[in-house]
C-alpha positions as CSV (number, residue, x, y, z in Angstrom):
1,X,18.4,-1.4,28.7
2,X,19.4,0.2,25.4
3,X,19.8,3.9,25.7
4,X,19.0,4.4,21.7
5,X,15.8,6.2,20.8
6,X,14.3,5.8,17.5
7,X,11.5,7.4,16.2
8,X,8.1,6.2,15.5
9,X,6.8,4.6,12.9
10,X,5.3,6.3,10.4
11,X,1.3,6.8,8.5
12,X,1.5,7.6,4.9
13,X,-1.8,7.9,3.1
14,X,-0.6,6.3,-0.2
15,X,-3.2,7.4,-3.2
16,X,-5.1,5.8,-6.1
17,X,-4.7,7.3,-9.9
18,X,-6.9,7.6,-13.0
19,X,-5.9,8.1,-16.3
20,X,-7.5,10.7,-18.2
21,X,-6.2,9.9,-21.3
22,X,-4.2,7.2,-22.1
23,X,-2.0,6.6,-25.7
24,X,-0.2,4.0,-26.6
25,X,2.2,5.1,-28.9
26,X,4.7,2.1,-30.0
27,X,5.9,-0.8,-28.8
28,X,9.9,-1.0,-27.9
29,X,12.5,-4.4,-28.9
30,X,12.3,-5.5,-25.4
31,X,8.3,-5.7,-25.3
32,X,7.5,-2.6,-23.3
33,X,5.5,0.1,-24.4
34,X,5.6,3.4,-24.8
35,X,2.7,5.7,-23.5
36,X,1.9,8.8,-23.6
37,X,-0.6,9.7,-20.4
38,X,-2.7,12.1,-18.8
39,X,-2.7,11.4,-15.4
40,X,-4.2,12.6,-11.7
41,X,-4.0,10.8,-8.1
42,X,-7.5,10.9,-6.1
43,X,-8.2,10.9,-2.7
44,X,-8.8,7.1,-2.6
45,X,-6.2,5.7,-0.2
46,X,-4.6,2.7,1.0
47,X,-2.9,3.7,4.4
48,X,0.8,2.3,5.1
49,X,2.6,2.1,8.3
50,X,6.0,1.7,8.2
51,X,8.7,0.7,10.8
52,X,12.0,1.5,8.8
53,X,14.3,0.6,11.7
54,X,12.9,-3.0,11.7
55,X,15.6,-5.9,12.1
56,X,13.9,-7.4,9.2
57,X,12.0,-7.1,5.6
58,X,8.6,-7.8,6.5
59,X,4.9,-6.8,4.9
60,X,1.4,-7.4,6.2
61,X,-1.4,-6.6,4.4
62,X,-5.4,-6.3,5.7
63,X,-6.3,-8.0,2.5
64,X,-6.2,-11.9,1.7
65,X,-5.8,-11.1,-1.8
66,X,-2.3,-9.1,-2.1
67,X,1.3,-10.8,-1.9
68,X,2.9,-10.3,1.4
69,X,6.7,-11.9,0.1
70,X,9.0,-10.4,-1.9
71,X,7.4,-9.9,-5.0
72,X,5.4,-7.5,-3.1
73,X,6.2,-4.0,-4.8
74,X,6.1,-2.1,-1.2
75,X,8.6,-4.5,0.0
76,X,10.8,-4.1,-3.4
77,X,10.8,-0.8,-2.7
78,X,11.7,-0.7,0.8
79,X,14.8,-2.9,0.1
80,X,16.1,-1.2,-3.0
81,X,15.8,2.3,-1.0
82,X,18.2,0.5,1.7
83,X,20.5,-0.9,-1.2
84,X,20.7,2.9,-2.4
85,X,21.7,4.1,1.0
86,X,23.8,1.4,2.0
87,X,22.2,1.0,5.4
88,X,21.8,-2.0,6.9
89,X,18.4,-3.3,9.0
90,X,15.2,-3.8,7.4
91,X,11.7,-1.9,7.3
92,X,8.5,-3.1,8.4
93,X,5.3,-2.8,6.3
94,X,1.7,-2.9,7.0
95,X,-0.7,-2.2,4.1
96,X,-4.1,-1.4,5.3
97,X,-5.4,-2.0,1.4
98,X,-8.8,0.2,0.1
99,X,-7.8,0.3,-3.4
100,X,-8.5,-3.2,-5.7
101,X,-5.7,-5.0,-7.2
102,X,-5.8,-5.7,-11.1
103,X,-8.4,-2.4,-11.4
104,X,-5.8,0.2,-13.6
105,X,-5.9,2.3,-10.0
106,X,-2.3,1.7,-9.8
107,X,-2.8,0.6,-6.0
108,X,0.7,-1.3,-5.5
109,X,2.5,1.2,-7.8
110,X,1.4,4.0,-5.5
111,X,2.1,2.2,-2.4
112,X,6.3,1.5,-3.7
113,X,6.2,5.2,-4.5
114,X,5.1,6.0,-0.9
115,X,7.4,4.2,0.7
116,X,10.0,5.3,-1.2
117,X,9.3,9.1,-0.2
118,X,8.5,7.9,3.2
119,X,12.0,6.3,3.6
120,X,13.6,9.8,2.1
121,X,11.8,11.8,4.3
122,X,12.7,9.3,7.2
123,X,16.5,9.5,6.2
124,X,16.7,13.1,5.7
125,X,16.1,13.3,2.4
126,X,19.1,11.9,0.7
127,X,17.6,11.5,-2.9
128,X,16.3,13.6,-4.8
129,X,13.1,13.6,-6.3
130,X,14.8,12.9,-9.9
131,X,16.8,9.9,-8.3
132,X,13.6,8.9,-6.5
133,X,12.0,8.9,-10.1
134,X,14.9,6.6,-11.6
135,X,14.7,4.3,-8.6
136,X,10.8,4.2,-9.0
137,X,11.0,3.3,-12.9
138,X,12.8,0.1,-12.1
139,X,9.9,-1.4,-9.5
140,X,6.8,-0.3,-12.3
141,X,6.3,2.2,-15.2
142,X,3.6,3.9,-12.9
143,X,5.7,4.5,-9.8
144,X,7.3,7.4,-10.9
145,X,4.3,9.1,-11.4
146,X,3.0,8.7,-7.7
147,X,6.9,10.2,-6.5
148,X,4.9,13.6,-7.0
149,X,1.0,12.4,-7.3
150,X,0.1,16.0,-9.2
151,X,-1.6,15.7,-12.4
152,X,1.0,15.3,-15.0
153,X,1.2,14.4,-18.9
154,X,3.1,11.1,-18.6
155,X,5.3,9.8,-21.5
156,X,8.3,7.1,-22.4
157,X,8.0,4.3,-20.2
158,X,6.6,6.4,-17.5
159,X,9.9,8.4,-16.8
160,X,9.2,11.6,-18.6
161,X,7.0,14.1,-16.6
162,X,5.4,17.0,-17.3
163,X,3.2,19.1,-14.2
164,X,-0.2,19.7,-15.7
165,X,-0.4,23.0,-14.0
166,X,-3.9,24.1,-14.6
167,X,-6.9,21.2,-14.6
168,X,-10.5,21.4,-13.9
169,X,-11.3,20.0,-10.8
170,X,-13.8,17.0,-11.1
171,X,-15.7,14.5,-8.2
172,X,-14.9,11.1,-9.5
173,X,-17.1,8.2,-8.9
174,X,-15.1,5.0,-9.8
175,X,-16.7,1.2,-9.7
176,X,-14.3,-2.0,-9.4
177,X,-16.6,-4.8,-10.9
178,X,-14.7,-7.1,-8.5
179,X,-12.7,-8.6,-10.8
180,X,-9.0,-7.8,-11.4
181,X,-7.3,-7.9,-14.9
182,X,-3.9,-8.6,-15.8
183,X,-2.0,-5.3,-17.4
184,X,0.1,-8.0,-19.6
185,X,-3.1,-10.1,-20.7
186,X,-4.8,-6.7,-21.8
187,X,-1.3,-5.1,-23.3
188,X,-1.1,-8.8,-25.4
189,X,-4.5,-8.4,-26.9
190,X,-3.5,-4.7,-28.0
191,X,-4.3,-4.0,-31.7
192,X,-2.5,-1.1,-33.1
193,X,-4.6,-0.8,-35.4
194,X,-7.4,0.2,-33.5
195,X,-5.7,2.7,-30.9
196,X,-7.9,6.1,-31.4
197,X,-5.9,8.2,-28.9
198,X,-3.2,9.5,-31.5
199,X,-5.8,12.4,-33.1
200,X,-5.9,14.1,-29.6
201,X,-4.0,17.7,-29.1
202,X,-0.7,16.8,-27.2
203,X,0.1,18.7,-23.8
204,X,1.9,21.7,-24.9
205,X,-1.4,22.9,-26.2
206,X,-3.5,22.0,-23.8
207,X,-1.0,23.3,-21.0
208,X,-1.5,27.2,-22.7
209,X,-4.9,27.4,-20.3
210,X,-7.2,25.5,-18.2
211,X,-7.2,21.5,-19.5
212,X,-10.6,20.1,-19.2
213,X,-10.5,16.1,-18.6
214,X,-13.8,16.0,-20.4
215,X,-12.5,16.7,-23.5
216,X,-9.6,14.4,-23.9
217,X,-11.1,11.3,-22.2
218,X,-9.2,8.7,-24.2
219,X,-7.6,5.1,-23.5
220,X,-6.4,3.1,-26.4
221,X,-6.4,-0.2,-24.2
222,X,-10.0,-0.1,-23.5
223,X,-10.8,-2.5,-26.8
224,X,-8.5,-5.1,-25.5
225,X,-10.0,-5.2,-21.8
226,X,-12.8,-5.0,-23.0
227,X,-12.2,-8.7,-24.9
228,X,-11.3,-10.1,-21.8
229,X,-13.8,-8.5,-19.3
230,X,-17.1,-7.9,-20.9
231,X,-18.2,-6.2,-17.9
232,X,-16.4,-3.0,-18.5
233,X,-18.5,-2.0,-20.9
234,X,-21.5,-2.5,-19.2
235,X,-20.1,-0.5,-16.3
236,X,-19.4,2.6,-18.7
237,X,-22.7,2.5,-19.3
238,X,-24.2,2.3,-16.1
239,X,-22.1,5.8,-15.4
240,X,-23.5,7.1,-18.6
241,X,-27.0,6.4,-17.7
242,X,-26.0,8.4,-13.9
243,X,-25.5,11.3,-15.8
244,X,-21.6,11.7,-16.1
245,X,-19.9,14.2,-18.2
246,X,-17.5,11.8,-19.1
247,X,-16.8,8.0,-18.8
248,X,-14.1,6.1,-19.5
249,X,-11.7,3.3,-18.3
250,X,-8.6,3.4,-15.9
251,X,-5.8,2.5,-17.1
252,X,-5.7,-1.4,-18.3
253,X,-8.7,-1.9,-16.1
254,X,-10.8,-3.0,-14.9
255,X,-12.1,0.0,-12.8
256,X,-14.1,2.9,-15.0
257,X,-14.8,6.3,-13.8
258,X,-17.2,9.2,-14.2
259,X,-16.7,12.6,-14.1
260,X,-18.8,15.2,-12.5
261,X,-18.7,18.9,-12.0
262,X,-21.6,19.0,-9.7
263,X,-20.5,17.2,-6.0
264,X,-24.3,16.4,-5.0
265,X,-25.0,14.9,-8.6
266,X,-21.6,12.8,-8.2
267,X,-23.1,11.6,-4.0
268,X,-26.3,11.1,-5.5
269,X,-24.7,8.9,-9.0
270,X,-22.7,6.8,-6.2
271,X,-25.5,6.0,-3.6
272,X,-27.4,5.3,-6.9
273,X,-25.2,2.6,-7.9
274,X,-24.5,1.1,-4.6
275,X,-28.6,0.4,-4.5
276,X,-28.7,-0.5,-7.7
277,X,-25.8,-3.7,-7.0
278,X,-27.2,-4.4,-3.8
279,X,-30.2,-5.1,-4.9
280,X,-29.0,-7.7,-7.9
281,X,-29.0,-10.3,-4.9
282,X,-25.0,-10.6,-4.7
283,X,-24.6,-10.8,-8.4
284,X,-23.1,-7.9,-8.3
285,X,-19.7,-7.8,-6.8
286,X,-19.1,-4.3,-7.1
287,X,-17.0,-1.6,-5.3
288,X,-17.8,1.7,-6.0
289,X,-15.8,4.8,-4.6
290,X,-16.5,8.9,-4.7
291,X,-13.5,10.9,-4.8
292,X,-11.8,13.8,-5.5
293,X,-8.8,14.6,-8.2
294,X,-5.7,15.8,-6.3
295,X,-4.4,18.8,-7.4
């Protein structure tokens, strides 16, 4: 028997995010879009089990809809980390998925960032946060935000992060319609002439005091997402009927969320929406979640 001692496997929480503000500021010659966003993580979590001392790179998942090969962002993150650290061996990853795919909630990006942070902690923090952000950007534009996971104004391709120090806390009711959207397809249909977020106040002014997201909710991708999935607008109407103080689509869709100051009102709205979906005889494949903004 080998006398080598190994550390126990790591159990990590990987949060979803919502976009409280999303303005597409331009398109680069390489096809990537510049963004200006207010992003917050929320208490809807995937659970990740990591074995950083595995012989090979492997990934398994509770959901059959998530790829378990080299295209999975979490596995790509593990490979990238070990390459940059220049150490051998693999990483075994298991994903317990709760965040729907194709929902605009950043599940895959969060998984990748959580793997980077987890491995960094395991190997006694060889990389700075900025180095992790740089690694994350090579995997996806939402990954850098999740390195910290605090409410932040995010700009550029996702690499410029300015923390939002004071933000009004809300309960969040999230509805996923059961249909995921392709981010690439949503951006293909984006018409810059129809974007509406530019008129919103920029972050330096907002950060001087308490930011109330309800006053600034805007998403330039809604119109193009509506053209692909008409259900999204209907979900916004449902949350409005349930007295949400503000309603918006997250990211490139297809999820929408409603903000509530009162926890009891949010809980009641969540239960009402679940009940309504059940009463439709299986025609509504909605998933409904109640969460908090992570401060």
